[in-house]
Biopython code that builds the backbone (N, CA, C, O; Angstrom):
import numpy as np
from Bio.PDB.StructureBuilder import StructureBuilder

atoms = [
    (1, "UNK", "N", (103.144, 45.325, 21.271)),
    (1, "UNK", "CA", (102.887, 46.828, 21.709)),
    (1, "UNK", "C", (101.856, 47.375, 20.893)),
    (1, "UNK", "O", (101.879, 46.931, 19.745)),
    (2, "UNK", "N", (100.870, 48.285, 21.157)),
    (2, "UNK", "CA", (99.916, 48.791, 20.678)),
    (2, "UNK", "C", (100.527, 50.068, 19.902)),
    (2, "UNK", "O", (101.264, 50.810, 20.550)),
    (3, "UNK", "N", (100.257, 50.367, 18.531)),
    (3, "UNK", "CA", (101.040, 51.202, 17.681)),
    (3, "UNK", "C", (100.434, 52.626, 18.333)),
    (3, "UNK", "O", (101.320, 53.453, 18.549)),
    (4, "UNK", "N", (99.316, 52.976, 18.620)),
    (4, "UNK", "CA", (98.880, 54.217, 19.293)),
    (4, "UNK", "C", (99.626, 54.492, 20.612)),
    (4, "UNK", "O", (99.914, 55.647, 20.923)),
    (5, "UNK", "N", (99.894, 53.593, 21.277)),
    (5, "UNK", "CA", (100.742, 53.536, 22.540)),
    (5, "UNK", "C", (101.976, 54.054, 22.445)),
    (5, "UNK", "O", (102.342, 55.009, 23.130)),
    (6, "UNK", "N", (102.797, 53.389, 21.480)),
    (6, "UNK", "CA", (104.001, 53.561, 21.228)),
    (6, "UNK", "C", (104.252, 55.193, 20.717)),
    (6, "UNK", "O", (105.072, 55.953, 21.233)),
    (7, "UNK", "N", (103.327, 55.535, 19.561)),
    (7, "UNK", "CA", (103.497, 56.751, 19.019)),
    (7, "UNK", "C", (103.017, 57.833, 20.352)),
    (7, "UNK", "O", (103.614, 58.875, 20.623)),
    (8, "UNK", "N", (102.135, 57.450, 20.886)),
    (8, "UNK", "CA", (101.799, 58.572, 22.263)),
    (8, "UNK", "C", (102.931, 58.658, 23.044)),
    (8, "UNK", "O", (103.257, 59.801, 23.364)),
    (9, "UNK", "N", (103.728, 57.593, 23.501)),
    (9, "UNK", "CA", (104.941, 57.735, 24.152)),
    (9, "UNK", "C", (106.053, 58.615, 23.507)),
    (9, "UNK", "O", (106.631, 59.535, 24.087)),
    (10, "UNK", "N", (106.294, 58.166, 22.104)),
    (10, "UNK", "CA", (107.215, 58.814, 21.310)),
    (10, "UNK", "C", (106.872, 60.403, 21.282)),
    (10, "UNK", "O", (107.743, 61.232, 21.546)),
    (11, "UNK", "N", (105.771, 60.706, 21.002)),
    (11, "UNK", "CA", (105.324, 62.129, 20.982)),
    (11, "UNK", "C", (105.459, 62.818, 22.511)),
    (11, "UNK", "O", (105.820, 63.992, 22.598)),
    (12, "UNK", "N", (105.166, 62.065, 23.653)),
    (12, "UNK", "CA", (105.414, 62.485, 24.902)),
    (12, "UNK", "C", (107.011, 62.865, 25.332)),
    (12, "UNK", "O", (107.299, 63.721, 26.168)),
    (13, "UNK", "N", (107.914, 62.103, 24.635)),
    (13, "UNK", "CA", (109.210, 62.080, 24.616)),
    (13, "UNK", "C", (109.774, 63.356, 23.956)),
    (13, "UNK", "O", (110.634, 64.001, 24.554)),
    (14, "UNK", "N", (109.235, 63.818, 22.510)),
    (14, "UNK", "CA", (109.484, 65.039, 21.926)),
    (14, "UNK", "C", (109.066, 65.778, 22.687)),
    (14, "UNK", "O", (109.957, 66.576, 22.979)),
    (15, "UNK", "N", (107.949, 66.027, 23.327)),
    (15, "UNK", "CA", (107.507, 67.072, 24.223)),
    (15, "UNK", "C", (108.485, 67.371, 25.391)),
    (15, "UNK", "O", (108.654, 68.567, 25.632)),
    (16, "UNK", "N", (109.028, 66.641, 26.009)),
    (16, "UNK", "CA", (109.789, 66.576, 27.103)),
    (16, "UNK", "C", (111.202, 66.905, 26.606)),
    (16, "UNK", "O", (111.927, 67.466, 27.428)),
    (17, "UNK", "N", (111.661, 66.670, 25.512)),
    (17, "UNK", "CA", (112.790, 66.848, 24.863)),
    (17, "UNK", "C", (112.994, 68.357, 24.575)),
    (17, "UNK", "O", (114.086, 68.925, 24.591)),
    (18, "UNK", "N", (111.708, 68.968, 24.291)),
    (18, "UNK", "CA", (111.784, 70.089, 23.694)),
    (18, "UNK", "C", (111.180, 71.330, 24.675)),
    (18, "UNK", "O", (110.773, 72.433, 24.311)),
    (19, "UNK", "N", (111.252, 70.831, 25.900)),
    (19, "UNK", "CA", (110.798, 71.541, 27.079)),
    (19, "UNK", "C", (111.606, 73.129, 27.035)),
    (19, "UNK", "O", (112.561, 73.345, 26.289)),
    (20, "UNK", "N", (111.144, 73.945, 27.781)),
    (20, "UNK", "CA", (111.951, 75.097, 28.144)),
    (20, "UNK", "C", (113.132, 74.964, 29.005)),
    (20, "UNK", "O", (114.068, 75.762, 28.956)),
    (21, "UNK", "N", (113.086, 73.881, 29.850)),
    (21, "UNK", "CA", (114.102, 73.732, 30.735)),
    (21, "UNK", "C", (115.514, 73.775, 30.130)),
    (21, "UNK", "O", (116.388, 74.502, 30.604)),
    (22, "UNK", "N", (115.728, 72.913, 28.987)),
    (22, "UNK", "CA", (116.932, 73.054, 28.200)),
    (22, "UNK", "C", (117.462, 74.394, 27.788)),
    (22, "UNK", "O", (118.591, 74.817, 28.035)),
    (23, "UNK", "N", (116.484, 75.030, 27.109)),
    (23, "UNK", "CA", (116.864, 76.453, 26.646)),
    (23, "UNK", "C", (117.248, 77.353, 28.034)),
    (23, "UNK", "O", (118.246, 78.074, 28.062)),
    (24, "UNK", "N", (116.375, 77.220, 29.112)),
    (24, "UNK", "CA", (116.748, 77.965, 29.983)),
    (24, "UNK", "C", (117.971, 77.874, 30.950)),
    (24, "UNK", "O", (118.494, 78.838, 31.510)),
    (25, "UNK", "N", (118.335, 76.597, 31.056)),
    (25, "UNK", "CA", (119.618, 76.351, 31.523)),
    (25, "UNK", "C", (120.838, 76.995, 30.793)),
    (25, "UNK", "O", (121.735, 77.357, 31.554)),
    (26, "UNK", "N", (121.018, 77.183, 29.604)),
    (26, "UNK", "CA", (122.037, 77.820, 28.857)),
    (26, "UNK", "C", (121.950, 79.173, 29.101)),
    (26, "UNK", "O", (122.996, 79.743, 28.793)),
    (27, "UNK", "N", (120.951, 80.027, 29.614)),
    (27, "UNK", "CA", (120.897, 81.258, 30.193)),
    (27, "UNK", "C", (120.927, 82.172, 28.753)),
    (27, "UNK", "O", (122.059, 82.510, 28.407)),
    (28, "UNK", "N", (120.060, 82.508, 28.079)),
    (28, "UNK", "CA", (119.893, 83.355, 27.149)),
    (28, "UNK", "C", (120.529, 82.651, 25.914)),
    (28, "UNK", "O", (120.935, 83.385, 25.014)),
    (29, "UNK", "N", (120.660, 81.275, 25.777)),
    (29, "UNK", "CA", (120.987, 80.642, 24.526)),
    (29, "UNK", "C", (119.838, 80.861, 23.287)),
    (29, "UNK", "O", (118.640, 81.059, 23.491)),
    (30, "UNK", "N", (120.356, 80.795, 22.232)),
    (30, "UNK", "CA", (119.287, 80.889, 21.029)),
    (30, "UNK", "C", (118.285, 79.659, 21.234)),
    (30, "UNK", "O", (118.555, 78.553, 21.700)),
    (31, "UNK", "N", (117.095, 80.125, 20.779)),
    (31, "UNK", "CA", (115.779, 79.286, 20.947)),
    (31, "UNK", "C", (116.051, 78.069, 19.794)),
    (31, "UNK", "O", (116.702, 78.171, 18.754)),
    (32, "UNK", "N", (115.495, 77.149, 20.207)),
    (32, "UNK", "CA", (115.854, 75.957, 19.035)),
    (32, "UNK", "C", (114.919, 76.195, 17.798)),
    (32, "UNK", "O", (113.798, 76.702, 17.856)),
    (33, "UNK", "N", (115.622, 75.701, 16.553)),
    (33, "UNK", "CA", (114.927, 76.103, 15.327)),
    (33, "UNK", "C", (113.361, 75.569, 15.327)),
    (33, "UNK", "O", (113.041, 74.578, 15.984)),
    (34, "UNK", "N", (112.323, 76.389, 14.454)),
    (34, "UNK", "CA", (111.252, 75.732, 14.424)),
    (34, "UNK", "C", (111.408, 74.601, 13.664)),
    (34, "UNK", "O", (112.264, 74.587, 12.780)),
    (35, "UNK", "N", (110.668, 73.594, 13.888)),
    (35, "UNK", "CA", (110.316, 72.425, 13.157)),
    (35, "UNK", "C", (109.923, 72.438, 11.752)),
    (35, "UNK", "O", (108.876, 73.057, 11.563)),
    (36, "UNK", "N", (110.374, 72.014, 10.882)),
    (36, "UNK", "CA", (110.341, 72.226, 9.584)),
    (36, "UNK", "C", (109.687, 71.254, 9.078)),
    (36, "UNK", "O", (108.924, 71.628, 8.188)),
    (37, "UNK", "N", (109.673, 69.956, 9.322)),
    (37, "UNK", "CA", (109.249, 68.684, 8.759)),
    (37, "UNK", "C", (108.113, 68.035, 9.741)),
    (37, "UNK", "O", (107.678, 68.526, 10.782)),
    (38, "UNK", "N", (107.776, 66.878, 9.165)),
    (38, "UNK", "CA", (106.909, 66.116, 10.242)),
    (38, "UNK", "C", (107.812, 65.620, 11.430)),
    (38, "UNK", "O", (109.031, 65.624, 11.254)),
    (39, "UNK", "N", (107.313, 65.211, 12.580)),
    (39, "UNK", "CA", (107.850, 64.980, 13.662)),
    (39, "UNK", "C", (108.006, 63.373, 13.465)),
    (39, "UNK", "O", (107.151, 62.762, 12.824)),
    (40, "UNK", "N", (109.110, 62.718, 14.028)),
    (40, "UNK", "CA", (109.522, 61.268, 14.089)),
    (40, "UNK", "C", (108.232, 60.566, 14.382)),
    (40, "UNK", "O", (108.031, 59.528, 13.752)),
    (41, "UNK", "N", (107.289, 60.983, 15.275)),
    (41, "UNK", "CA", (106.215, 60.052, 15.346)),
    (41, "UNK", "C", (105.312, 60.118, 14.326)),
    (41, "UNK", "O", (104.654, 59.111, 14.062)),
    (42, "UNK", "N", (105.144, 61.270, 13.619)),
    (42, "UNK", "CA", (104.302, 61.215, 12.365)),
    (42, "UNK", "C", (104.715, 60.384, 11.229)),
    (42, "UNK", "O", (103.914, 59.819, 10.484)),
    (43, "UNK", "N", (106.349, 60.314, 11.092)),
    (43, "UNK", "CA", (106.774, 59.690, 10.231)),
    (43, "UNK", "C", (106.632, 58.122, 10.538)),
    (43, "UNK", "O", (106.169, 57.350, 9.698)),
    (44, "UNK", "N", (107.044, 57.730, 11.747)),
    (44, "UNK", "CA", (106.507, 56.562, 12.039)),
    (44, "UNK", "C", (105.159, 55.940, 11.868)),
    (44, "UNK", "O", (104.981, 54.733, 11.708)),
    (45, "UNK", "N", (104.352, 56.725, 11.907)),
    (45, "UNK", "CA", (102.711, 56.584, 11.752)),
    (45, "UNK", "C", (102.515, 56.234, 10.367)),
    (45, "UNK", "O", (102.043, 55.185, 9.927)),
    (46, "UNK", "N", (102.961, 57.305, 9.692)),
    (46, "UNK", "CA", (102.976, 57.306, 8.059)),
    (46, "UNK", "C", (103.320, 55.902, 7.651)),
    (46, "UNK", "O", (102.599, 55.137, 7.011)),
    (47, "UNK", "N", (104.556, 55.671, 8.124)),
    (47, "UNK", "CA", (105.393, 54.637, 7.401)),
    (47, "UNK", "C", (104.509, 53.159, 8.044)),
    (47, "UNK", "O", (104.586, 52.167, 7.319)),
    (48, "UNK", "N", (103.832, 53.042, 9.144)),
    (48, "UNK", "CA", (103.113, 51.922, 9.691)),
    (48, "UNK", "C", (101.796, 51.914, 8.904)),
    (48, "UNK", "O", (101.282, 50.798, 8.831)),
    (49, "UNK", "N", (101.075, 53.009, 8.241)),
    (49, "UNK", "CA", (99.848, 53.115, 7.658)),
    (49, "UNK", "C", (99.995, 52.658, 6.475)),
    (49, "UNK", "O", (99.121, 51.913, 6.033)),
    (50, "UNK", "N", (101.135, 52.994, 5.674)),
    (50, "UNK", "CA", (101.713, 52.612, 4.419)),
    (50, "UNK", "C", (101.867, 50.997, 4.324)),
    (50, "UNK", "O", (101.503, 50.378, 3.324)),
    (51, "UNK", "N", (102.340, 50.488, 5.259)),
    (51, "UNK", "CA", (102.797, 49.011, 5.231)),
    (51, "UNK", "C", (101.675, 48.040, 5.516)),
    (51, "UNK", "O", (101.611, 46.872, 5.130)),
    (52, "UNK", "N", (100.750, 48.740, 6.293)),
    (52, "UNK", "CA", (99.376, 48.006, 6.598)),
    (52, "UNK", "C", (98.491, 48.099, 5.312)),
    (52, "UNK", "O", (97.798, 47.167, 4.904)),
    (53, "UNK", "N", (98.578, 49.170, 4.794)),
    (53, "UNK", "CA", (97.806, 49.222, 3.435)),
    (53, "UNK", "C", (98.270, 48.355, 2.428)),
    (53, "UNK", "O", (97.477, 47.709, 1.743)),
    (54, "UNK", "N", (99.633, 48.282, 2.267)),
    (54, "UNK", "CA", (100.301, 47.433, 1.308)),
    (54, "UNK", "C", (99.926, 45.909, 1.539)),
    (54, "UNK", "O", (99.791, 45.059, 0.659)),
    (55, "UNK", "N", (99.791, 45.750, 2.853)),
    (55, "UNK", "CA", (99.475, 44.011, 3.300)),
    (55, "UNK", "C", (97.975, 43.785, 3.184)),
    (55, "UNK", "O", (97.497, 42.661, 3.032)),
    (56, "UNK", "N", (97.297, 44.829, 3.257)),
    (56, "UNK", "CA", (95.735, 44.476, 3.050)),
    (56, "UNK", "C", (95.470, 44.520, 1.349)),
    (56, "UNK", "O", (94.609, 43.755, 0.912)),
    (57, "UNK", "N", (96.018, 45.184, 0.636)),
    (57, "UNK", "CA", (96.139, 45.159, -0.750)),
    (57, "UNK", "C", (96.573, 43.890, -1.342)),
    (57, "UNK", "O", (95.926, 43.362, -2.246)),
    (58, "UNK", "N", (97.532, 43.438, -0.914)),
    (58, "UNK", "CA", (98.323, 42.074, -1.186)),
    (58, "UNK", "C", (97.207, 41.002, -0.998)),
    (58, "UNK", "O", (96.839, 40.116, -1.768)),
    (59, "UNK", "N", (96.767, 41.347, 0.277)),
    (59, "UNK", "CA", (95.724, 39.932, 0.597)),
    (59, "UNK", "C", (94.517, 39.962, -0.269)),
    (59, "UNK", "O", (93.951, 38.945, -0.670)),
    (60, "UNK", "N", (94.126, 41.260, -0.556)),
    (60, "UNK", "CA", (92.890, 41.425, -1.548)),
    (60, "UNK", "C", (93.244, 40.819, -2.806)),
    (60, "UNK", "O", (92.479, 40.017, -3.342)),
    (61, "UNK", "N", (94.372, 41.152, -3.327)),
    (61, "UNK", "CA", (94.624, 40.551, -4.961)),
    (61, "UNK", "C", (94.936, 39.008, -4.505)),
    (61, "UNK", "O", (94.597, 38.141, -5.310)),
    (62, "UNK", "N", (95.439, 38.671, -3.513)),
    (62, "UNK", "CA", (95.632, 37.235, -3.544)),
    (62, "UNK", "C", (94.142, 36.601, -3.316)),
    (62, "UNK", "O", (94.020, 35.473, -3.794)),
    (63, "UNK", "N", (93.277, 37.005, -2.827)),
    (63, "UNK", "CA", (91.878, 36.490, -2.914)),
    (63, "UNK", "C", (91.164, 36.621, -3.970)),
    (63, "UNK", "O", (90.221, 35.872, -4.229)),
    (64, "UNK", "N", (91.541, 37.603, -4.708)),
    (64, "UNK", "CA", (91.097, 37.844, -6.229)),
    (64, "UNK", "C", (91.741, 37.155, -7.147)),
    (64, "UNK", "O", (91.354, 37.017, -8.307)),
    (65, "UNK", "N", (92.905, 36.621, -6.599)),
    (65, "UNK", "CA", (93.539, 35.470, -7.862)),
    (65, "UNK", "C", (92.995, 34.142, -7.418)),
    (65, "UNK", "O", (92.972, 33.225, -8.239)),
    (66, "UNK", "N", (92.610, 33.979, -6.350)),
    (66, "UNK", "CA", (91.896, 32.361, -6.220)),
    (66, "UNK", "C", (90.648, 32.324, -6.790)),
    (66, "UNK", "O", (90.201, 31.239, -7.162)),
    (67, "UNK", "N", (89.802, 33.672, -6.961)),
    (67, "UNK", "CA", (88.664, 33.403, -7.913)),
    (67, "UNK", "C", (88.825, 33.777, -9.118)),
    (67, "UNK", "O", (87.847, 34.091, -9.797)),
    (68, "UNK", "N", (90.074, 33.815, -9.604)),
    (68, "UNK", "CA", (90.443, 34.093, -11.065)),
    (68, "UNK", "C", (90.265, 35.493, -11.390)),
    (68, "UNK", "O", (90.479, 35.663, -12.590)),
    (69, "UNK", "N", (89.963, 36.541, -10.798)),
    (69, "UNK", "CA", (89.544, 37.861, -11.058)),
    (69, "UNK", "C", (91.126, 38.822, -11.050)),
    (69, "UNK", "O", (91.129, 40.018, -11.341)),
    (70, "UNK", "N", (92.013, 38.290, -10.785)),
    (70, "UNK", "CA", (93.521, 39.084, -10.545)),
    (70, "UNK", "C", (94.315, 38.162, -11.531)),
    (70, "UNK", "O", (94.124, 36.969, -11.771)),
    (71, "UNK", "N", (95.344, 39.101, -12.090)),
    (71, "UNK", "CA", (96.592, 38.513, -12.993)),
    (71, "UNK", "C", (97.665, 38.190, -11.886)),
    (71, "UNK", "O", (97.898, 38.924, -10.925)),
    (72, "UNK", "N", (98.205, 37.142, -12.120)),
    (72, "UNK", "CA", (99.316, 36.590, -10.974)),
    (72, "UNK", "C", (100.282, 37.610, -10.915)),
    (72, "UNK", "O", (100.862, 37.876, -9.862)),
    (73, "UNK", "N", (100.493, 38.188, -11.954)),
    (73, "UNK", "CA", (101.826, 39.162, -12.027)),
    (73, "UNK", "C", (101.507, 40.410, -10.964)),
    (73, "UNK", "O", (102.333, 40.916, -10.204)),
    (74, "UNK", "N", (100.154, 40.766, -11.096)),
    (74, "UNK", "CA", (99.805, 41.904, -10.054)),
    (74, "UNK", "C", (99.945, 41.297, -8.460)),
    (74, "UNK", "O", (100.405, 42.021, -7.578)),
    (75, "UNK", "N", (99.568, 40.107, -8.222)),
    (75, "UNK", "CA", (99.650, 39.619, -7.298)),
    (75, "UNK", "C", (101.041, 39.336, -6.702)),
    (75, "UNK", "O", (101.314, 39.389, -5.502)),
    (76, "UNK", "N", (101.761, 39.073, -7.561)),
    (76, "UNK", "CA", (103.126, 38.793, -7.320)),
    (76, "UNK", "C", (103.765, 40.124, -6.786)),
    (76, "UNK", "O", (104.321, 40.244, -5.694)),
    (77, "UNK", "N", (103.593, 41.122, -7.745)),
    (77, "UNK", "CA", (104.217, 42.611, -7.420)),
    (77, "UNK", "C", (103.562, 43.201, -6.066)),
    (77, "UNK", "O", (104.252, 43.848, -5.278)),
    (78, "UNK", "N", (102.290, 42.961, -5.856)),
    (78, "UNK", "CA", (101.684, 43.365, -4.567)),
    (78, "UNK", "C", (102.354, 42.696, -3.157)),
    (78, "UNK", "O", (102.640, 43.309, -2.129)),
    (79, "UNK", "N", (102.487, 41.503, -3.382)),
    (79, "UNK", "CA", (103.199, 40.627, -2.306)),
    (79, "UNK", "C", (104.514, 41.110, -2.151)),
    (79, "UNK", "O", (104.916, 41.510, -1.058)),
    (80, "UNK", "N", (105.225, 41.103, -3.181)),
    (80, "UNK", "CA", (106.647, 41.268, -3.142)),
    (80, "UNK", "C", (106.978, 42.678, -2.348)),
    (80, "UNK", "O", (107.850, 42.919, -1.513)),
    (81, "UNK", "N", (105.983, 43.494, -2.906)),
    (81, "UNK", "CA", (106.102, 45.011, -2.259)),
    (81, "UNK", "C", (105.599, 45.033, -0.867)),
    (81, "UNK", "O", (106.172, 45.814, -0.108)),
    (82, "UNK", "N", (104.570, 44.271, -0.368)),
    (82, "UNK", "CA", (104.257, 44.298, 1.000)),
    (82, "UNK", "C", (105.366, 43.516, 1.718)),
    (82, "UNK", "O", (105.683, 43.831, 2.865)),
    (83, "UNK", "N", (105.913, 42.588, 1.122)),
    (83, "UNK", "CA", (107.211, 41.591, 2.091)),
    (83, "UNK", "C", (108.050, 42.736, 2.210)),
    (83, "UNK", "O", (108.345, 42.954, 3.385)),
    (84, "UNK", "N", (108.588, 43.633, 1.302)),
    (84, "UNK", "CA", (109.408, 44.589, 1.508)),
    (84, "UNK", "C", (109.214, 45.669, 2.707)),
    (84, "UNK", "O", (110.018, 45.875, 3.616)),
    (85, "UNK", "N", (108.348, 46.114, 2.566)),
    (85, "UNK", "CA", (107.650, 46.865, 3.418)),
    (85, "UNK", "C", (107.435, 46.490, 4.989)),
    (85, "UNK", "O", (107.504, 47.268, 5.940)),
    (86, "UNK", "N", (107.190, 45.264, 5.007)),
    (86, "UNK", "CA", (106.887, 44.471, 6.256)),
    (86, "UNK", "C", (108.504, 44.523, 6.985)),
    (86, "UNK", "O", (108.735, 44.947, 8.118)),
    (87, "UNK", "N", (109.462, 44.011, 6.077)),
    (87, "UNK", "CA", (110.780, 43.642, 6.316)),
    (87, "UNK", "C", (111.308, 45.194, 6.915)),
    (87, "UNK", "O", (111.850, 45.325, 8.013)),
    (88, "UNK", "N", (111.100, 46.051, 6.194)),
    (88, "UNK", "CA", (111.516, 47.566, 6.764)),
    (88, "UNK", "C", (110.853, 47.769, 7.989)),
    (88, "UNK", "O", (111.514, 48.305, 8.879)),
    (89, "UNK", "N", (109.622, 47.438, 8.238)),
    (89, "UNK", "CA", (108.787, 47.943, 9.501)),
    (89, "UNK", "C", (109.674, 47.053, 10.512)),
    (89, "UNK", "O", (110.092, 47.539, 11.563)),
    (90, "UNK", "N", (109.908, 45.864, 10.172)),
    (90, "UNK", "CA", (110.422, 45.110, 11.228)),
    (90, "UNK", "C", (111.846, 45.617, 11.670)),
    (90, "UNK", "O", (112.094, 45.802, 12.862)),
    (91, "UNK", "N", (112.731, 45.825, 10.724)),
    (91, "UNK", "CA", (113.955, 46.428, 11.005)),
    (91, "UNK", "C", (113.945, 47.616, 11.585)),
    (91, "UNK", "O", (114.866, 47.709, 12.397)),
    (92, "UNK", "N", (113.134, 48.783, 11.488)),
    (92, "UNK", "CA", (112.907, 49.788, 12.136)),
    (92, "UNK", "C", (112.418, 49.525, 13.642)),
    (92, "UNK", "O", (113.088, 49.906, 14.602)),
    (93, "UNK", "N", (111.276, 48.889, 13.767)),
    (93, "UNK", "CA", (111.180, 48.314, 15.211)),
    (93, "UNK", "C", (112.245, 47.636, 15.884)),
    (93, "UNK", "O", (112.442, 47.873, 17.076)),
    (94, "UNK", "N", (112.829, 46.962, 15.367)),
    (94, "UNK", "CA", (114.338, 46.421, 16.264)),
    (94, "UNK", "C", (115.015, 47.399, 16.576)),
    (94, "UNK", "O", (115.379, 47.439, 17.752)),
    (95, "UNK", "N", (115.390, 48.425, 15.741)),
    (95, "UNK", "CA", (116.299, 49.396, 15.894)),
    (95, "UNK", "C", (115.741, 50.337, 17.196)),
    (95, "UNK", "O", (116.424, 50.744, 18.136)),
    (96, "UNK", "N", (114.521, 50.522, 17.001)),
    (96, "UNK", "CA", (113.767, 51.056, 18.273)),
    (96, "UNK", "C", (113.864, 50.855, 19.646)),
    (96, "UNK", "O", (114.083, 51.555, 20.635)),
    (97, "UNK", "N", (113.603, 49.516, 19.370)),
    (97, "UNK", "CA", (113.759, 48.543, 20.571)),
    (97, "UNK", "C", (115.130, 48.656, 21.143)),
    (97, "UNK", "O", (115.337, 49.189, 22.233)),
    (98, "UNK", "N", (116.051, 48.152, 20.400)),
    (98, "UNK", "CA", (117.567, 48.366, 20.713)),
    (98, "UNK", "C", (118.117, 49.589, 21.375)),
    (98, "UNK", "O", (118.901, 49.594, 22.324)),
    (99, "UNK", "N", (117.530, 50.788, 20.662)),
    (99, "UNK", "CA", (117.820, 52.053, 21.455)),
    (99, "UNK", "C", (117.072, 52.299, 22.627)),
    (99, "UNK", "O", (117.643, 52.911, 23.529)),
    (100, "UNK", "N", (115.846, 51.920, 22.794)),
    (100, "UNK", "CA", (115.313, 51.948, 24.137)),
    (100, "UNK", "C", (116.007, 51.352, 25.147)),
    (100, "UNK", "O", (116.255, 51.921, 26.210)),
    (101, "UNK", "N", (116.388, 50.059, 24.834)),
    (101, "UNK", "CA", (117.014, 49.192, 25.850)),
    (101, "UNK", "C", (118.503, 49.818, 26.287)),
    (101, "UNK", "O", (118.992, 49.924, 27.411)),
    (102, "UNK", "N", (118.931, 50.117, 25.248)),
    (102, "UNK", "CA", (120.072, 50.732, 25.755)),
    (102, "UNK", "C", (120.156, 52.084, 26.380)),
    (102, "UNK", "O", (121.173, 52.477, 26.951)),
    (103, "UNK", "N", (118.980, 52.841, 26.250)),
    (103, "UNK", "CA", (118.681, 54.183, 27.379)),
    (103, "UNK", "C", (118.366, 53.758, 28.730)),
    (103, "UNK", "O", (118.750, 54.290, 29.772)),
    (104, "UNK", "N", (117.402, 52.435, 28.553)),
    (104, "UNK", "CA", (116.899, 52.062, 30.022)),
    (104, "UNK", "C", (118.140, 51.503, 30.640)),
    (104, "UNK", "O", (118.039, 51.470, 31.867)),
    (105, "UNK", "N", (119.250, 51.064, 30.196)),
    (105, "UNK", "CA", (120.408, 50.740, 31.034)),
    (105, "UNK", "C", (121.449, 51.656, 31.454)),
    (105, "UNK", "O", (122.370, 51.387, 32.224)),
    (106, "UNK", "N", (121.177, 52.983, 30.765)),
    (106, "UNK", "CA", (122.072, 54.057, 31.356)),
    (106, "UNK", "C", (121.954, 54.599, 32.614)),
    (106, "UNK", "O", (120.803, 54.848, 32.974)),
    (107, "UNK", "N", (122.929, 54.866, 33.439)),
    (107, "UNK", "CA", (122.940, 55.029, 34.706)),
    (107, "UNK", "C", (122.537, 56.596, 34.837)),
    (107, "UNK", "O", (122.855, 57.495, 34.058)),
    (108, "UNK", "N", (121.782, 56.696, 35.980)),
    (108, "UNK", "CA", (121.536, 58.250, 35.989)),
    (108, "UNK", "C", (122.247, 59.006, 37.175)),
    (108, "UNK", "O", (122.129, 60.226, 37.289)),
]
sb = StructureBuilder()
sb.init_structure("model")
sb.init_model(0)
sb.init_chain("A")
sb.init_seg("    ")
for serial, (resi, resn, name, xyz) in enumerate(atoms, 1):
    if name == "N":
        sb.init_residue(resn, " ", resi, " ")
    sb.init_atom(name, np.array(xyz, "f"), 0.0, 1.0, " ", f" {name:<3s}", serial, name[0])
structure = sb.get_structure()
């Protein structure tokens, strides 16, 4: 799935979830608190960009090591960091897919 498409659908869900219909149904209930931090979609996008940056850095250092321009320790550190970030991104993706599948199975 395209990252931009996934983020757009998450942003759309956030808009629907924060619509005025929910607060109007409560009849004078207090308005939801103002958003104080980054949205969930922004946090996902930031994590994805960091992961892609680490992967590109590891690849660049690996290519430099092949030509003898980089220290093997730097390459190892970069590859290990990229691998950890990639594993975290995969775990987050799996949790999001699982949550989506559970929501889609709910009866209305």
